[in-house]
Structure formats: structure tokens, C-alpha cells
HTML snippet that shows the backbone in 3Dmol.js (N, CA, C, O; Angstrom):
<script src="https://3Dmol.org/build/3Dmol-min.js"></script>
<div id="view" style="width:600px;height:400px;position:relative"></div>
<script>
const pdb = `
ATOM      1  N   MET A   1     122.108  83.756 104.314  1.00  0.00           N
ATOM      2  CA  MET A   1     121.383  83.803 102.817  1.00  0.00           C
ATOM      3  C   MET A   1     121.161  85.112 102.431  1.00  0.00           C
ATOM      4  O   MET A   1     120.867  86.072 103.142  1.00  0.00           O
ATOM      5  N   ALA A   2     121.365  85.046 100.996  1.00  0.00           N
ATOM      6  CA  ALA A   2     121.233  86.559 100.350  1.00  0.00           C
ATOM      7  C   ALA A   2     119.755  87.076 100.481  1.00  0.00           C
ATOM      8  O   ALA A   2     118.808  86.291 100.432  1.00  0.00           O
ATOM      9  N   ARG A   3     119.590  88.512 100.659  1.00  0.00           N
ATOM     10  CA  ARG A   3     118.289  88.742 100.517  1.00  0.00           C
ATOM     11  C   ARG A   3     117.918  89.064  99.017  1.00  0.00           C
ATOM     12  O   ARG A   3     118.588  89.617  98.145  1.00  0.00           O
ATOM     13  N   LYS A   4     116.720  88.576  98.992  1.00  0.00           N
ATOM     14  CA  LYS A   4     116.256  88.764  97.540  1.00  0.00           C
ATOM     15  C   LYS A   4     116.106  90.411  97.153  1.00  0.00           C
ATOM     16  O   LYS A   4     116.095  91.278  98.026  1.00  0.00           O
ATOM     17  N   LYS A   5     115.996  90.692  95.745  1.00  0.00           N
ATOM     18  CA  LYS A   5     115.824  92.036  95.361  1.00  0.00           C
ATOM     19  C   LYS A   5     114.873  91.713  94.552  1.00  0.00           C
ATOM     20  O   LYS A   5     114.809  90.603  94.025  1.00  0.00           O
ATOM     21  N   ILE A   6     113.762  92.942  94.304  1.00  0.00           N
ATOM     22  CA  ILE A   6     112.827  92.879  93.554  1.00  0.00           C
ATOM     23  C   ILE A   6     112.622  94.219  93.022  1.00  0.00           C
ATOM     24  O   ILE A   6     112.442  95.256  93.661  1.00  0.00           O
ATOM     25  N   ALA A   7     112.687  94.010  91.426  1.00  0.00           N
ATOM     26  CA  ALA A   7     112.686  95.466  90.565  1.00  0.00           C
ATOM     27  C   ALA A   7     111.132  95.545  90.219  1.00  0.00           C
ATOM     28  O   ALA A   7     110.372  94.693  89.759  1.00  0.00           O
ATOM     29  N   LEU A   8     110.926  96.880  90.606  1.00  0.00           N
ATOM     30  CA  LEU A   8     109.658  97.235  89.979  1.00  0.00           C
ATOM     31  C   LEU A   8     109.774  98.316  88.982  1.00  0.00           C
ATOM     32  O   LEU A   8     110.474  99.245  89.383  1.00  0.00           O
ATOM     33  N   ILE A   9     109.253  98.470  87.712  1.00  0.00           N
ATOM     34  CA  ILE A   9     109.442  99.018  86.495  1.00  0.00           C
ATOM     35  C   ILE A   9     108.239  99.988  86.654  1.00  0.00           C
ATOM     36  O   ILE A   9     107.100  99.565  86.455  1.00  0.00           O
ATOM     37  N   GLY A  10     108.481 101.375  87.035  1.00  0.00           N
ATOM     38  CA  GLY A  10     107.289 102.482  87.087  1.00  0.00           C
ATOM     39  C   GLY A  10     106.894 102.677  88.553  1.00  0.00           C
ATOM     40  O   GLY A  10     106.542 101.700  89.214  1.00  0.00           O
ATOM     41  N   SER A  11     106.941 103.921  89.092  1.00  0.00           N
ATOM     42  CA  SER A  11     106.961 104.283  90.239  1.00  0.00           C
ATOM     43  C   SER A  11     105.523 104.954  90.571  1.00  0.00           C
ATOM     44  O   SER A  11     105.435 105.654  91.580  1.00  0.00           O
ATOM     45  N   GLY A  12     104.535 104.778  89.843  1.00  0.00           N
ATOM     46  CA  GLY A  12     103.388 105.414  89.687  1.00  0.00           C
ATOM     47  C   GLY A  12     102.417 104.944  91.128  1.00  0.00           C
ATOM     48  O   GLY A  12     102.975 104.483  92.123  1.00  0.00           O
ATOM     49  N   GLN A  13     101.091 105.116  91.063  1.00  0.00           N
ATOM     50  CA  GLN A  13     100.468 104.555  92.308  1.00  0.00           C
ATOM     51  C   GLN A  13     100.498 103.049  92.561  1.00  0.00           C
ATOM     52  O   GLN A  13     100.610 102.534  93.673  1.00  0.00           O
ATOM     53  N   ILE A  14     100.383 102.393  91.375  1.00  0.00           N
ATOM     54  CA  ILE A  14     100.594 100.694  91.393  1.00  0.00           C
ATOM     55  C   ILE A  14     101.896 100.599  91.821  1.00  0.00           C
ATOM     56  O   ILE A  14     102.008 100.231  92.990  1.00  0.00           O
ATOM     57  N   GLY A  15     102.932 100.825  91.210  1.00  0.00           N
ATOM     58  CA  GLY A  15     104.604 100.684  91.622  1.00  0.00           C
ATOM     59  C   GLY A  15     104.458 101.000  93.253  1.00  0.00           C
ATOM     60  O   GLY A  15     104.551 100.089  94.076  1.00  0.00           O
ATOM     61  N   GLY A  16     104.257 102.168  93.574  1.00  0.00           N
ATOM     62  CA  GLY A  16     104.484 102.533  95.133  1.00  0.00           C
ATOM     63  C   GLY A  16     103.629 101.457  95.952  1.00  0.00           C
ATOM     64  O   GLY A  16     104.180 100.771  96.813  1.00  0.00           O
ATOM     65  N   THR A  17     102.518 101.350  95.714  1.00  0.00           N
ATOM     66  CA  THR A  17     101.678 100.624  96.448  1.00  0.00           C
ATOM     67  C   THR A  17     102.388  98.983  96.612  1.00  0.00           C
ATOM     68  O   THR A  17     102.643  98.438  97.686  1.00  0.00           O
ATOM     69  N   LEU A  18     102.589  98.461  95.372  1.00  0.00           N
ATOM     70  CA  LEU A  18     103.510  97.318  95.258  1.00  0.00           C
ATOM     71  C   LEU A  18     104.828  97.127  96.214  1.00  0.00           C
ATOM     72  O   LEU A  18     105.133  96.116  96.847  1.00  0.00           O
ATOM     73  N   ALA A  19     105.493  98.321  96.147  1.00  0.00           N
ATOM     74  CA  ALA A  19     106.771  98.306  96.828  1.00  0.00           C
ATOM     75  C   ALA A  19     106.507  98.519  98.184  1.00  0.00           C
ATOM     76  O   ALA A  19     107.405  98.208  98.966  1.00  0.00           O
ATOM     77  N   HIS A  20     105.218  99.093  98.740  1.00  0.00           N
ATOM     78  CA  HIS A  20     104.755  99.380 100.048  1.00  0.00           C
ATOM     79  C   HIS A  20     104.653  97.820 100.640  1.00  0.00           C
ATOM     80  O   HIS A  20     105.177  97.495 101.706  1.00  0.00           O
ATOM     81  N   LEU A  21     103.904  96.912  99.795  1.00  0.00           N
ATOM     82  CA  LEU A  21     103.091  95.811 100.290  1.00  0.00           C
ATOM     83  C   LEU A  21     104.586  95.132 100.443  1.00  0.00           C
ATOM     84  O   LEU A  21     104.890  94.722 101.564  1.00  0.00           O
ATOM     85  N   VAL A  22     105.482  95.003  99.423  1.00  0.00           N
ATOM     86  CA  VAL A  22     106.686  94.103  99.421  1.00  0.00           C
ATOM     87  C   VAL A  22     107.295  94.406 100.734  1.00  0.00           C
ATOM     88  O   VAL A  22     107.641  93.462 101.445  1.00  0.00           O
ATOM     89  N   GLY A  23     107.460  95.612 101.125  1.00  0.00           N
ATOM     90  CA  GLY A  23     108.196  95.995 102.364  1.00  0.00           C
ATOM     91  C   GLY A  23     107.605  95.605 103.556  1.00  0.00           C
ATOM     92  O   GLY A  23     108.330  95.187 104.458  1.00  0.00           O
ATOM     93  N   ILE A  24     106.155  95.689 103.737  1.00  0.00           N
ATOM     94  CA  ILE A  24     105.497  95.283 104.718  1.00  0.00           C
ATOM     95  C   ILE A  24     105.538  93.777 104.757  1.00  0.00           C
ATOM     96  O   ILE A  24     105.402  93.302 105.884  1.00  0.00           O
ATOM     97  N   LYS A  25     105.662  93.110 103.981  1.00  0.00           N
ATOM     98  CA  LYS A  25     105.702  91.755 104.082  1.00  0.00           C
ATOM     99  C   LYS A  25     106.946  91.040 103.947  1.00  0.00           C
ATOM    100  O   LYS A  25     107.148  89.826 103.934  1.00  0.00           O
ATOM    101  N   GLU A  26     107.650  91.898 103.860  1.00  0.00           N
ATOM    102  CA  GLU A  26     109.393  91.697 103.960  1.00  0.00           C
ATOM    103  C   GLU A  26     109.813  90.392 103.050  1.00  0.00           C
ATOM    104  O   GLU A  26     110.348  89.371 103.483  1.00  0.00           O
ATOM    105  N   LEU A  27     109.430  90.675 101.636  1.00  0.00           N
ATOM    106  CA  LEU A  27     109.515  89.895 100.731  1.00  0.00           C
ATOM    107  C   LEU A  27     110.967  89.921 100.168  1.00  0.00           C
ATOM    108  O   LEU A  27     111.513  88.933  99.675  1.00  0.00           O
ATOM    109  N   GLY A  28     111.589  91.265 100.302  1.00  0.00           N
ATOM    110  CA  GLY A  28     113.064  91.350  99.709  1.00  0.00           C
ATOM    111  C   GLY A  28     113.023  92.756  99.530  1.00  0.00           C
ATOM    112  O   GLY A  28     112.067  93.489  99.782  1.00  0.00           O
ATOM    113  N   ASP A  29     114.421  93.163  98.958  1.00  0.00           N
ATOM    114  CA  ASP A  29     114.876  94.600  98.937  1.00  0.00           C
ATOM    115  C   ASP A  29     114.169  95.269  97.636  1.00  0.00           C
ATOM    116  O   ASP A  29     114.316  94.570  96.633  1.00  0.00           O
ATOM    117  N   VAL A  30     113.571  96.244  97.467  1.00  0.00           N
ATOM    118  CA  VAL A  30     112.981  96.852  96.245  1.00  0.00           C
ATOM    119  C   VAL A  30     113.614  97.754  95.591  1.00  0.00           C
ATOM    120  O   VAL A  30     114.068  98.732  96.185  1.00  0.00           O
ATOM    121  N   VAL A  31     113.764  97.589  94.225  1.00  0.00           N
ATOM    122  CA  VAL A  31     114.261  98.576  93.309  1.00  0.00           C
ATOM    123  C   VAL A  31     113.328  99.112  92.541  1.00  0.00           C
ATOM    124  O   VAL A  31     112.663  98.256  91.958  1.00  0.00           O
ATOM    125  N   MET A  32     112.982 100.377  92.286  1.00  0.00           N
ATOM    126  CA  MET A  32     112.144 101.231  91.513  1.00  0.00           C
ATOM    127  C   MET A  32     112.761 101.848  90.635  1.00  0.00           C
ATOM    128  O   MET A  32     113.808 102.433  90.913  1.00  0.00           O
ATOM    129  N   PHE A  33     112.250 101.847  89.409  1.00  0.00           N
ATOM    130  CA  PHE A  33     112.672 102.531  88.042  1.00  0.00           C
ATOM    131  C   PHE A  33     111.463 103.190  87.355  1.00  0.00           C
ATOM    132  O   PHE A  33     110.401 102.580  87.222  1.00  0.00           O
ATOM    133  N   ASP A  34     111.644 104.413  86.935  1.00  0.00           N
ATOM    134  CA  ASP A  34     110.752 105.220  86.292  1.00  0.00           C
ATOM    135  C   ASP A  34     111.414 106.132  85.352  1.00  0.00           C
ATOM    136  O   ASP A  34     112.573 106.422  85.646  1.00  0.00           O
ATOM    137  N   ILE A  35     110.914 106.660  84.258  1.00  0.00           N
ATOM    138  CA  ILE A  35     111.391 107.512  83.446  1.00  0.00           C
ATOM    139  C   ILE A  35     111.020 109.089  84.002  1.00  0.00           C
ATOM    140  O   ILE A  35     111.504 110.092  83.476  1.00  0.00           O
ATOM    141  N   MET A  36     110.360 109.114  84.809  1.00  0.00           N
ATOM    142  CA  MET A  36     110.082 110.639  85.359  1.00  0.00           C
ATOM    143  C   MET A  36     110.833 111.065  86.234  1.00  0.00           C
ATOM    144  O   MET A  36     110.534 110.510  87.292  1.00  0.00           O
ATOM    145  N   GLU A  37     111.795 111.879  86.381  1.00  0.00           N
ATOM    146  CA  GLU A  37     112.776 112.395  87.436  1.00  0.00           C
ATOM    147  C   GLU A  37     111.982 112.904  88.672  1.00  0.00           C
ATOM    148  O   GLU A  37     111.038 113.688  88.569  1.00  0.00           O
ATOM    149  N   GLY A  38     112.450 112.381  89.884  1.00  0.00           N
ATOM    150  CA  GLY A  38     112.171 112.331  91.304  1.00  0.00           C
ATOM    151  C   GLY A  38     110.808 111.630  91.503  1.00  0.00           C
ATOM    152  O   GLY A  38     110.191 111.868  92.541  1.00  0.00           O
ATOM    153  N   ILE A  39     110.403 110.965  90.780  1.00  0.00           N
ATOM    154  CA  ILE A  39     109.156 110.194  90.957  1.00  0.00           C
ATOM    155  C   ILE A  39     109.807 108.810  92.090  1.00  0.00           C
ATOM    156  O   ILE A  39     109.430 108.683  93.255  1.00  0.00           O
ATOM    157  N   PRO A  40     110.804 107.917  91.420  1.00  0.00           N
ATOM    158  CA  PRO A  40     111.079 106.894  92.334  1.00  0.00           C
ATOM    159  C   PRO A  40     111.917 107.575  93.632  1.00  0.00           C
ATOM    160  O   PRO A  40     111.960 106.936  94.683  1.00  0.00           O
ATOM    161  N   GLN A  41     112.315 108.359  93.573  1.00  0.00           N
ATOM    162  CA  GLN A  41     113.226 108.856  94.636  1.00  0.00           C
ATOM    163  C   GLN A  41     112.398 109.100  95.577  1.00  0.00           C
ATOM    164  O   GLN A  41     112.588 108.541  96.657  1.00  0.00           O
ATOM    165  N   GLY A  42     111.138 110.097  95.394  1.00  0.00           N
ATOM    166  CA  GLY A  42     110.168 110.374  96.356  1.00  0.00           C
ATOM    167  C   GLY A  42     109.392 109.342  96.883  1.00  0.00           C
ATOM    168  O   GLY A  42     109.146 109.426  98.086  1.00  0.00           O
ATOM    169  N   LYS A  43     108.997 108.496  96.336  1.00  0.00           N
ATOM    170  CA  LYS A  43     108.054 107.049  96.722  1.00  0.00           C
ATOM    171  C   LYS A  43     109.067 106.400  97.283  1.00  0.00           C
ATOM    172  O   LYS A  43     108.813 105.971  98.408  1.00  0.00           O
ATOM    173  N   SER A  44     110.084 106.194  96.889  1.00  0.00           N
ATOM    174  CA  SER A  44     110.948 105.380  97.906  1.00  0.00           C
ATOM    175  C   SER A  44     111.158 106.147  99.401  1.00  0.00           C
ATOM    176  O   SER A  44     110.987 105.668 100.521  1.00  0.00           O
ATOM    177  N   LEU A  45     111.519 107.284  99.082  1.00  0.00           N
ATOM    178  CA  LEU A  45     111.781 107.869 100.667  1.00  0.00           C
ATOM    179  C   LEU A  45     110.573 107.835 101.677  1.00  0.00           C
ATOM    180  O   LEU A  45     110.711 107.610 102.879  1.00  0.00           O
ATOM    181  N   ASP A  46     109.329 108.094 101.030  1.00  0.00           N
ATOM    182  CA  ASP A  46     108.236 108.142 101.899  1.00  0.00           C
ATOM    183  C   ASP A  46     108.070 106.536 102.228  1.00  0.00           C
ATOM    184  O   ASP A  46     107.930 106.251 103.417  1.00  0.00           O
ATOM    185  N   ILE A  47     108.073 105.633 101.416  1.00  0.00           N
ATOM    186  CA  ILE A  47     107.838 104.289 101.718  1.00  0.00           C
ATOM    187  C   ILE A  47     109.012 103.732 102.601  1.00  0.00           C
ATOM    188  O   ILE A  47     108.800 102.744 103.304  1.00  0.00           O
ATOM    189  N   ALA A  48     110.149 104.290 102.587  1.00  0.00           N
ATOM    190  CA  ALA A  48     111.374 103.882 103.747  1.00  0.00           C
ATOM    191  C   ALA A  48     111.055 104.425 105.075  1.00  0.00           C
ATOM    192  O   ALA A  48     111.403 103.754 106.046  1.00  0.00           O
ATOM    193  N   GLU A  49     110.422 105.584 105.269  1.00  0.00           N
ATOM    194  CA  GLU A  49     110.100 106.271 106.289  1.00  0.00           C
ATOM    195  C   GLU A  49     108.742 105.559 107.113  1.00  0.00           C
ATOM    196  O   GLU A  49     108.679 105.560 108.342  1.00  0.00           O
ATOM    197  N   VAL A  50     107.857 105.059 106.381  1.00  0.00           N
ATOM    198  CA  VAL A  50     106.772 104.525 106.690  1.00  0.00           C
ATOM    199  C   VAL A  50     107.631 102.916 107.194  1.00  0.00           C
ATOM    200  O   VAL A  50     107.502 102.423 108.314  1.00  0.00           O
ATOM    201  N   LEU A  51     108.148 102.550 106.514  1.00  0.00           N
ATOM    202  CA  LEU A  51     108.809 100.977 106.980  1.00  0.00           C
ATOM    203  C   LEU A  51     109.521 101.171 108.160  1.00  0.00           C
ATOM    204  O   LEU A  51     109.301 100.374 109.071  1.00  0.00           O
ATOM    205  N   ALA A  52     110.364 102.104 108.340  1.00  0.00           N
ATOM    206  CA  ALA A  52     110.966 102.618 109.484  1.00  0.00           C
ATOM    207  C   ALA A  52     110.104 102.641 110.846  1.00  0.00           C
ATOM    208  O   ALA A  52     110.360 102.118 111.931  1.00  0.00           O
ATOM    209  N   GLY A  53     109.126 103.329 110.487  1.00  0.00           N
ATOM    210  CA  GLY A  53     108.345 103.444 112.038  1.00  0.00           C
ATOM    211  C   GLY A  53     107.822 102.226 112.247  1.00  0.00           C
ATOM    212  O   GLY A  53     107.529 102.154 113.440  1.00  0.00           O
ATOM    213  N   ARG A  54     107.510 101.050 111.577  1.00  0.00           N
ATOM    214  CA  ARG A  54     107.287  99.705 111.640  1.00  0.00           C
ATOM    215  C   ARG A  54     108.248  98.805 111.946  1.00  0.00           C
ATOM    216  O   ARG A  54     107.985  97.657 112.304  1.00  0.00           O
ATOM    217  N   ARG A  55     109.761  99.403 111.789  1.00  0.00           N
ATOM    218  CA  ARG A  55     110.857  98.750 112.477  1.00  0.00           C
ATOM    219  C   ARG A  55     111.089  97.610 111.762  1.00  0.00           C
ATOM    220  O   ARG A  55     111.529  96.551 112.210  1.00  0.00           O
ATOM    221  N   LEU A  56     110.717  97.910 110.410  1.00  0.00           N
ATOM    222  CA  LEU A  56     111.247  97.055 108.941  1.00  0.00           C
ATOM    223  C   LEU A  56     112.455  97.194 108.554  1.00  0.00           C
ATOM    224  O   LEU A  56     112.936  98.323 108.642  1.00  0.00           O
ATOM    225  N   ARG A  57     113.072  96.375 108.157  1.00  0.00           N
ATOM    226  CA  ARG A  57     114.577  96.892 107.780  1.00  0.00           C
ATOM    227  C   ARG A  57     114.816  96.441 106.250  1.00  0.00           C
ATOM    228  O   ARG A  57     115.860  95.955 105.814  1.00  0.00           O
ATOM    229  N   ARG A  58     113.833  96.658 105.647  1.00  0.00           N
ATOM    230  CA  ARG A  58     114.138  96.377 104.025  1.00  0.00           C
ATOM    231  C   ARG A  58     114.550  97.694 103.476  1.00  0.00           C
ATOM    232  O   ARG A  58     114.258  98.774 103.990  1.00  0.00           O
ATOM    233  N   GLN A  59     115.365  97.503 102.213  1.00  0.00           N
ATOM    234  CA  GLN A  59     115.911  98.580 101.534  1.00  0.00           C
ATOM    235  C   GLN A  59     115.170  98.793 100.170  1.00  0.00           C
ATOM    236  O   GLN A  59     115.056  97.965  99.266  1.00  0.00           O
ATOM    237  N   ILE A  60     114.742  99.940 100.207  1.00  0.00           N
ATOM    238  CA  ILE A  60     114.223 100.727  98.759  1.00  0.00           C
ATOM    239  C   ILE A  60     115.002 101.642  98.310  1.00  0.00           C
ATOM    240  O   ILE A  60     115.333 102.699  98.848  1.00  0.00           O
ATOM    241  N   CYS A  61     115.476 100.940  96.669  1.00  0.00           N
ATOM    242  CA  CYS A  61     116.168 101.766  96.392  1.00  0.00           C
ATOM    243  C   CYS A  61     115.471 102.517  94.799  1.00  0.00           C
ATOM    244  O   CYS A  61     114.604 101.926  94.154  1.00  0.00           O
ATOM    245  N   ARG A  62     115.962 103.683  94.435  1.00  0.00           N
ATOM    246  CA  ARG A  62     115.678 104.174  93.435  1.00  0.00           C
ATOM    247  C   ARG A  62     115.994 104.755  92.368  1.00  0.00           C
ATOM    248  O   ARG A  62     116.447 105.820  92.788  1.00  0.00           O
ATOM    249  N   HIS A  63     116.074 104.785  91.116  1.00  0.00           N
ATOM    250  CA  HIS A  63     116.675 104.630  89.777  1.00  0.00           C
ATOM    251  C   HIS A  63     115.881 105.437  88.872  1.00  0.00           C
ATOM    252  O   HIS A  63     114.675 105.193  88.909  1.00  0.00           O
ATOM    253  N   GLN A  64     116.345 106.539  87.894  1.00  0.00           N
ATOM    254  CA  GLN A  64     115.569 107.253  86.930  1.00  0.00           C
ATOM    255  C   GLN A  64     116.180 106.511  85.751  1.00  0.00           C
ATOM    256  O   GLN A  64     117.399 106.499  85.586  1.00  0.00           O
ATOM    257  N   CYS A  65     115.243 105.822  84.840  1.00  0.00           N
ATOM    258  CA  CYS A  65     115.927 105.623  83.726  1.00  0.00           C
ATOM    259  C   CYS A  65     115.712 106.572  82.319  1.00  0.00           C
ATOM    260  O   CYS A  65     114.652 107.095  81.975  1.00  0.00           O
ATOM    261  N   LEU A  66     116.804 106.632  81.725  1.00  0.00           N
ATOM    262  CA  LEU A  66     116.988 107.668  80.617  1.00  0.00           C
ATOM    263  C   LEU A  66     116.373 107.058  79.475  1.00  0.00           C
ATOM    264  O   LEU A  66     116.353 107.649  78.395  1.00  0.00           O
TER     265      LEU A  66
END
`;
const viewer = $3Dmol.createViewer("view");
viewer.addModel(pdb, "pdb");
viewer.setStyle({}, {cartoon: {color: "spectrum"}});
viewer.zoomTo();
viewer.render();
</script>
């Protein structure tokens, strides 16, 4: 069965918290989008490190919208 993908538009405080919760609850892989350069990349790296410490195997992707 294919894993679900969840897209979050905006990588601010709320988007980051939602991505973290989605990863903890293992609801699917997360793709984060934002117009600010570096924000989704940094948040997704932080969340991926936290989830790795919990031995969860969800993928957090990050993209910058132009």
C-alpha cells in the first residue's frame, strides 16, 4: 500500500507544529511549502531529526514556492 502524502502550505509556527504532529502520529509523508527561502528546509530538517530520535520513518520534504 502506498504511503499517504500530506501537503502543508506555509511553514511557520502552525505549519511546523502540524508537520511534527503528522510525523509523530505517522499519518503520512509531509511536504512543506513556503514563500520564504530556507524556512521549510530548516523546519523539515529539525522535524526529521526529532522523528529519527523517536525511530519513526516518515519523510518530511521541503519546497520553496516562487
